[in-house]
C-alpha positions in Angstrom: -52.5 9.3 -29.4 -54.1 12.5 -30.8 -52.4 15.6 -29.5 -55.7 17.0 -28.4 -56.1 14.0 -26.0 -52.5 13.9 -24.8 -52.8 14.1 -20.9 -49.6 16.1 -20.7 -51.1 18.9 -22.7 -53.5 21.3 -20.9 -57.0 21.4 -22.5 -58.0 24.7 -20.9 -56.4 28.0 -19.7 -57.0 27.0 -16.1 -55.3 23.6 -16.6 -52.3 25.4 -18.3 -52.0 27.8 -15.4 -51.9 25.0 -12.9 -49.4 23.0 -15.0 -47.1 26.0 -15.5 -47.2 26.9 -11.9 -46.4 23.4 -10.7 -43.5 23.2 -13.1 -42.2 26.7 -12.4 -42.3 27.3 -8.7 -39.4 25.0 -7.8 -37.4 26.6 -10.6 -38.2 30.0 -9.2 -37.1 29.1 -5.7 -34.0 27.3 -7.1 -33.0 30.5 -8.9 -33.4 32.5 -5.7 -31.3 29.8 -3.9 -28.7 30.0 -6.7 -28.6 33.8 -6.2 -28.1 33.1 -2.5 -25.1 30.8 -3.3 -23.3 33.6 -5.0 -24.3 36.1 -2.3 -22.7 33.9 0.3 -19.4 34.0 -1.6 -19.6 37.8 -1.8 -20.3 38.2 1.9 -17.5 35.8 3.0 -15.0 37.4 0.7 -15.9 40.7 2.3 -15.0 39.2 5.7 -11.5 38.6 4.4 -11.1 42.3 3.5 -12.1 44.7 0.7 -9.1 43.8 -1.5 -10.2 40.1 -1.5 -13.7 41.1 -2.2 -12.6 43.3 -5.1 -10.4 40.5 -6.5 -13.0 37.9 -6.1 -15.6 40.1 -7.7 -13.3 40.9 -10.6 -12.6 37.2 -11.2 -16.3 36.3 -11.0 -17.3 39.2 -13.3 -14.7 37.8 -15.9 -15.9 34.2 -15.5 -19.7 34.5 -15.4 -20.2 35.6 -19.0 -18.3 32.6 -20.3 -20.3 30.3 -18.1 -23.5 31.8 -19.3 -22.4 31.6 -22.9 -21.7 27.8 -22.5 -24.8 27.3 -20.4 -27.0 29.0 -23.0 -25.7 26.7 -25.7 -26.2 23.6 -23.5 -29.6 24.9 -22.6 -30.8 23.8 -26.0 -31.3 20.4 -24.4 -34.5 21.6 -22.7 -36.6 22.4 -25.8 -35.2 19.5 -27.7 -36.1 17.0 -25.0 -39.5 18.6 -24.5 -40.3 18.3 -28.2 -39.1 14.7 -28.3 -41.4 13.9 -25.4 -44.3 15.7 -27.1 -43.7 13.6 -30.2 -43.2 10.4 -28.1 -39.7 9.9 -29.5 -37.9 8.4 -26.4 -34.7 7.5 -28.3 -34.4 11.2 -29.3 -34.4 12.2 -25.6 -31.3 10.0 -24.9 -29.5 11.3 -28.0 -30.1 14.9 -27.0 -29.0 14.5 -23.4 -25.9 12.4 -24.4 -24.8 15.0 -26.9 -25.6 17.8 -24.4 -22.9 16.3 -22.2 -20.6 16.1 -25.1 -21.2 19.8 -25.7 -20.4 20.5 -22.1 -17.1 18.8 -22.3 -16.2 20.4 -25.6 -17.1 23.9 -24.4 -15.4 23.6 -21.1 -12.2 22.4 -22.7 -12.3 25.3 -25.3 -12.9 28.0 -22.6 -10.5 26.6 -20.1 -7.2 28.1 -21.4 -8.8 31.5 -22.0 -10.1 31.7 -18.4 -6.8 30.3 -17.0 -4.9 33.2 -18.4 -7.1 35.8 -16.6 -4.2 37.9 -15.2 -2.7 39.1 -18.5 -6.2 39.9 -19.8 -7.0 41.9 -16.6 -3.7 43.7 -16.8 -4.4 44.5 -20.5 -7.8 46.0 -19.4 -5.9 48.3 -17.0 -6.8 46.6 -13.7 -4.6 46.9 -10.6 -1.7 44.3 -10.7 -2.2 43.2 -7.1 -5.9 42.5 -7.6 -5.1 40.8 -10.9 -2.7 38.5 -9.1 -5.3 37.6 -6.4 -8.0 37.1 -9.1 -5.6 34.7 -11.0 -5.0 32.6 -7.8 -8.8 32.3 -7.4 -9.7 31.7 -11.0 -7.0 29.1 -11.8 -8.8 26.8 -9.3 -12.4 27.9 -9.9 -12.0 27.4 -13.7 -12.6 23.7 -13.0 -16.2 24.7 -12.3 -16.7 24.8 -16.0 -17.1 21.0 -16.3 -19.7 20.4 -13.5 -21.2 23.9 -14.0 -22.1 23.3 -17.7 -23.1 19.7 -16.8 -25.6 21.2 -14.4 -27.2 23.2 -17.2 -27.6 19.9 -19.2 -29.0 17.7 -16.5 -31.4 20.4 -15.2 -32.7 20.9 -18.7 -33.4 17.2 -19.0 -35.2 17.0 -15.6 -37.1 20.2 -16.2 -38.4 18.9 -19.6 -39.7 15.8 -17.8 -41.5 18.0 -15.3 -39.2 17.1 -12.4 -38.2 20.4 -10.9 -38.5 19.9 -7.1 -35.4 17.8 -7.0 -33.5 20.7 -8.7 -34.7 23.0 -5.8 -33.6 20.5 -3.1 -30.1 20.0 -4.7 -29.6 23.8 -5.1 -30.5 24.4 -1.5 -28.0 21.6 -0.5 -25.5 23.4 -2.7 -25.9 26.6 -0.7 -25.3 24.8 2.5 -22.2 22.9 1.2 -20.9 26.2 -0.2 -21.3 28.2 3.0 -19.8 25.4 5.1 -16.8 24.9 2.7 -16.1 28.6 2.6 -16.2 28.8 6.4 -13.8 26.0 6.8 -11.3 26.6 3.9 -11.3 30.4 3.6 -10.8 31.0 7.3 -9.0 27.8 8.4 -11.4 26.7 11.0 -11.2 23.3 12.8 -7.5 22.9 12.1 -7.8 23.3 8.3 -5.4 25.6 6.5 -6.5 29.2 5.9 -6.6 29.3 2.1 -8.6 32.6 1.7 -9.6 33.1 -1.9 -8.2 29.8 -2.9 -10.4 28.2 -0.3 -13.4 29.9 -1.9 -12.4 28.6 -5.3 -12.0 25.0 -4.0 -15.4 25.2 -2.4 -17.0 26.5 -5.6 -15.6 23.6 -7.6 -16.6 21.0 -5.0 -20.1 22.4 -4.6 -20.7 22.3 -8.3 -19.5 18.7 -8.5 -21.7 17.7 -5.6 -24.8 19.3 -7.2 -24.1 17.8 -10.6 -23.4 14.4 -9.1 -26.6 14.4 -7.1 -28.8 15.3 -10.0 -27.0 12.8 -12.3 -27.4 10.0 -9.8 -31.1 10.9 -9.4 -31.6 10.8 -13.2 -29.8 7.4 -13.5 -31.3 5.6 -10.5 -34.9 6.9 -10.2 -37.2 4.2 -11.7 -39.1 6.9 -13.7 -36.0 8.0 -15.6 -33.9 4.8 -15.9 -35.8 3.9 -19.1 -34.1 6.9 -20.8 -30.7 5.4 -20.0 -29.1 8.8 -20.8 -25.5 7.5 -20.5 -25.9 4.5 -22.7 -23.2 4.2 -25.3 -21.9 7.5 -24.0 -18.7 7.5 -26.2 -20.7 6.9 -29.4 -20.7 10.2 -31.5 -23.9 11.6 -32.8 -22.7 14.5 -34.9 -26.1 15.4 -36.3 -27.6 15.9 -32.8 -24.5 17.7 -31.5 -24.7 20.1 -34.4 -28.3 20.7 -33.7 -27.6 21.6 -30.1 -25.0 24.1 -31.2 -27.3 25.5 -34.0 -30.1 26.1 -31.5 -28.0 26.9 -28.4 -25.4 29.2 -29.8 -27.9 32.1 -30.4 -29.2 31.5 -26.8 -25.7 31.8 -25.4 -24.9 34.9 -27.4 -28.2 36.5 -26.3 -27.4 35.9 -22.7 -23.9 37.3 -23.2 -25.3 40.4 -24.8 -27.7 41.0 -21.9 -25.1 40.5 -19.3 -22.7 42.7 -21.2 -25.2 45.5 -21.4 -25.5 45.6 -17.6 -21.8 45.3 -17.2 -21.1 48.3 -19.5 -23.9 50.3 -17.8 -22.0 49.8 -14.5 -18.9 51.2 -16.2 -20.8 54.3 -17.5 -22.1 55.0 -13.9 -18.7 54.3 -12.5 -17.4 57.3 -14.5 -19.9 59.5 -12.5 -18.4 58.7 -9.1 -18.4 56.2 -6.2 -21.8 57.3 -4.7 -23.5 56.8 -8.1 -21.9 53.3 -8.5 -22.9 52.2 -5.0 -26.4 53.4 -5.6 -26.5 51.6 -8.9 -25.3 48.3 -7.2 -28.1 48.6 -4.7 -30.9 49.2 -7.2 -29.6 46.5 -9.5 -29.4 43.9 -6.7 -33.1 44.6 -5.9 -34.1 44.4 -9.6 -32.0 41.2 -10.0 -33.7 39.5 -7.1 -37.1 40.3 -8.5 -35.9 39.0 -11.9 -35.4 35.5 -10.5 -39.2 34.9 -10.6 -39.9 35.5 -14.3 -36.6 33.8 -15.1 -37.8 30.6 -13.3 -41.2 31.0 -15.0 -39.5 31.4 -18.4 -37.6 28.1 -18.0 -40.9 26.3 -17.4 -42.4 28.1 -20.4 -39.7 26.6 -22.7 -40.7 23.1 -21.6 -44.4 23.7 -21.8 -44.2 25.2 -25.3 -41.7 22.6 -26.5 -44.0 19.8 -25.3 -47.0 21.3 -27.2 -44.8 21.9 -30.3 -43.6 18.3 -30.2 -47.2 17.1 -30.0 -48.1 19.5 -32.9 -50.9 21.3 -31.0 -51.0 24.9 -32.0 -53.7 25.7 -29.5 -51.6 24.2 -26.7 -48.6 26.3 -27.8 -50.6 29.4 -27.6 -52.0 28.6 -24.1 -48.6 27.7 -22.8 -46.9 30.8 -24.2 -49.5 33.4 -23.1 -50.0 31.8 -19.7 -46.3 32.2 -19.0 -46.3 35.8 -20.3 -49.2 36.6 -18.0 -47.6 35.1 -15.0 -44.2 36.7 -15.6 -45.5 40.2 -16.3 -48.1 39.9 -13.6 -45.5 39.3 -10.9 -43.3 42.1 -12.2 -46.3 44.4 -12.0 -46.3 43.7 -8.3 -42.6 44.4 -7.8 -42.9 47.5 -10.0 -45.6 48.8 -7.6 -43.4 48.1 -4.6 -40.4 49.8 -6.1 -42.4 52.8 -7.2 -44.2 53.3 -3.9 -41.6 52.5 -1.3 -38.1 52.6 -2.7 -36.6 53.8 0.6 -37.6 50.6 2.4 -35.5 48.6 0.0 -32.4 50.7 -0.3 -32.1 51.0 3.5 -31.6 47.2 3.6 -28.2 47.8 2.0 -27.1 51.3 3.2 -27.2 52.5 6.8 -29.4 55.7 6.8 -27.8 56.7 10.2 -24.4 57.1 8.5 -24.1 60.7 7.0 -21.7 59.4 4.4 -24.4 57.3 2.8 -26.8 60.2 2.3 -25.9 60.8 -1.4 -25.9 57.1 -2.3 -29.3 56.6 -0.5 -31.0 59.4 -2.5 -29.5 58.1 -5.8 -30.4 54.5 -5.0 -34.0 55.5 -4.3 -34.2 57.3 -7.6 -32.6 54.5 -9.6 -35.0 52.0 -7.9 -38.0 54.1 -9.2 -36.6 53.7 -12.7 -36.1 50.0 -12.0 -39.8 49.8 -11.1 -40.6 51.3 -14.5 -38.7 48.7 -16.5 -39.9 45.7 -14.4 -42.7 45.0 -16.8 -40.6 45.0 -19.9 -37.8 43.0 -18.3 -40.2 40.3 -17.3 -41.8 40.3 -20.8 -38.6 40.1 -22.7 -37.2 37.1 -20.8 -40.4 35.1 -21.0 -40.9 35.9 -24.7 -37.4 34.8 -25.4 -37.8 31.5 -23.6 -41.3 30.9 -25.2 -39.7 31.2 -28.6 -36.9 28.8 -27.6 -39.7 26.2 -27.1 -40.3 26.5 -30.9 -36.5 26.3 -31.7 -36.7 29.9 -32.7 -33.4 31.3 -31.4 -31.5 33.0 -34.3 -33.9 35.9 -35.0 -34.4 36.6 -31.2 -30.6 36.7 -30.9 -30.4 39.4 -33.6 -33.3 41.3 -32.0 -31.6 41.2 -28.6 -28.2 42.3 -30.0 -29.8 45.2 -31.7 -32.1 46.1 -28.8 -29.4 45.9 -26.1 -26.5 47.3 -28.1 -28.0 49.3 -30.9 -30.8 50.9 -28.9 -30.2 50.6 -25.2 -26.5 51.3 -24.9 -26.4 54.3 -27.2 -29.3 55.8 -25.3 -27.6 55.1 -22.0 -24.3 56.7 -23.2 -26.0 59.8 -24.6 -28.4 60.4 -21.7 -26.0 59.2 -19.1 -23.5 62.1 -19.7 -23.0 64.1 -16.6 -24.3 67.3 -18.2 -27.5 65.5 -19.2 -29.3 63.0 -16.9 -26.2 61.2 -15.5 -27.1 57.9 -13.8 -30.8 58.4 -14.4 -30.0 58.5 -18.1 -28.1 55.2 -18.0 -31.1 53.6 -16.3 -33.4 55.0 -19.0 -31.1 53.5 -21.6 -31.4 50.1 -20.0 -35.2 50.4 -19.9 -35.4 51.4 -23.5 -33.2 48.5 -24.7 -35.3 46.0 -22.7 -38.5 47.5 -23.9 -37.5 47.2 -27.6 -36.6 43.5 -27.1 -39.8 42.8 -25.2 -42.1 44.4 -27.8 -40.5 42.7 -30.8 -40.2 39.2 -29.3 -43.8 39.3 -28.0 -45.0 40.4 -31.4 -43.0 37.6 -33.0 -44.7 35.0 -30.8 -48.1 36.5 -31.5 -47.3 36.1 -35.3 -45.9 32.6 -34.9 -48.3 30.9 -37.4 -47.8 33.6 -40.0 -44.0 33.4 -39.6 -44.1 29.6 -40.0 -42.7 29.0 -36.5 -45.1 26.0 -36.0 -43.7 24.1 -39.0 -42.9 20.6 -37.6 -39.8 20.5 -39.8 -38.3 23.1 -37.4 -38.0 20.3 -34.7 -35.3 18.8 -36.9 -33.6 21.8 -38.4 -34.0 24.4 -35.7 -34.1 27.1 -38.4 
């Protein structure tokens, strides 16, 4: 079938808009639900006491970058499956998913001992010994999450590439319910169960991830639409070429995610040097910005699939429509949140800090100021995440990784460190540094997609080499 008549490819901008929206909205809501899952943990840890919340937060902050690194690598399954579907190479879909699971097992096994030894690493970083001990008790159970957690990245990538995103939403919502119920029972010892506190939260985290992975895997194996892919056929048969391709394309994605997460983590350290009120205000503003970020993040995941499908079908026009439609949707939504943050920051910060408490006055004022700056970087934050995912649909990950590393750490962090000094702009300077780093990455990656033909990014050989 000619690419131009392939029914899976939109033939107009309006068709592409509809196709992207239908694919993206369950992913957007699922991202919000995933955010709610972690928020539930934070709230219930807080019910145990501030020391448990501090230890749980410390452990999660240590664990999350490793999970995202592995998830980014396994995330290469999405563009590879989409490209195989676009090229009508069904066997390649099975090869990719099978080796995606191999990559999950390999990465989880390699990361396991590093995360298991969290306490000496936290002590080396100067953390409180009692908190390090509590964090170790939590993490030495929660580390098992690596296996189903990375498996979730692989199976979600497969289903997303096939245009099946609503089931991801349903399973994520189910995960939120299982997680909340498990925490209630095991953390606090209700209904005759032992009170396990942080260990109970860790057990629930592991069980929730296994339940979510099991549900999605069962769906993929049993649904009549997907049985034909037979993704676990000859599972133990190695396919070194495809496994190498997943790591070649996925490793830059993982490192890019790690660089971005690291930038925000170090920014929190910079602001922590300025005082407790500044750090509390930063946390409030960042939570608001992170919540808004879930929408372009979900859109960007859909954009990888839409661009990958068009790339696999070798339709340059469809690649352009898919990429620019996703950019318009992502930036358009962030323009709305930017307007809200700029015009009514007080409304948002008061959701987190009680204005009736005189002790919150300084933090409230600072949070409102930081949220104004968050409003300014909404547009570039949306643009950079969509641009990165659009390029992933073309197997273009190495150069975007270099751009991100330089933008976040060569531009953003030095600016934040310089302007964030107490004698200069303090916390405002740190947020300006974040905005500058994101803006650099957004401009360069958007320009790279605009120049995709001139740079040879549409060469069909890239589907094989990923370089």
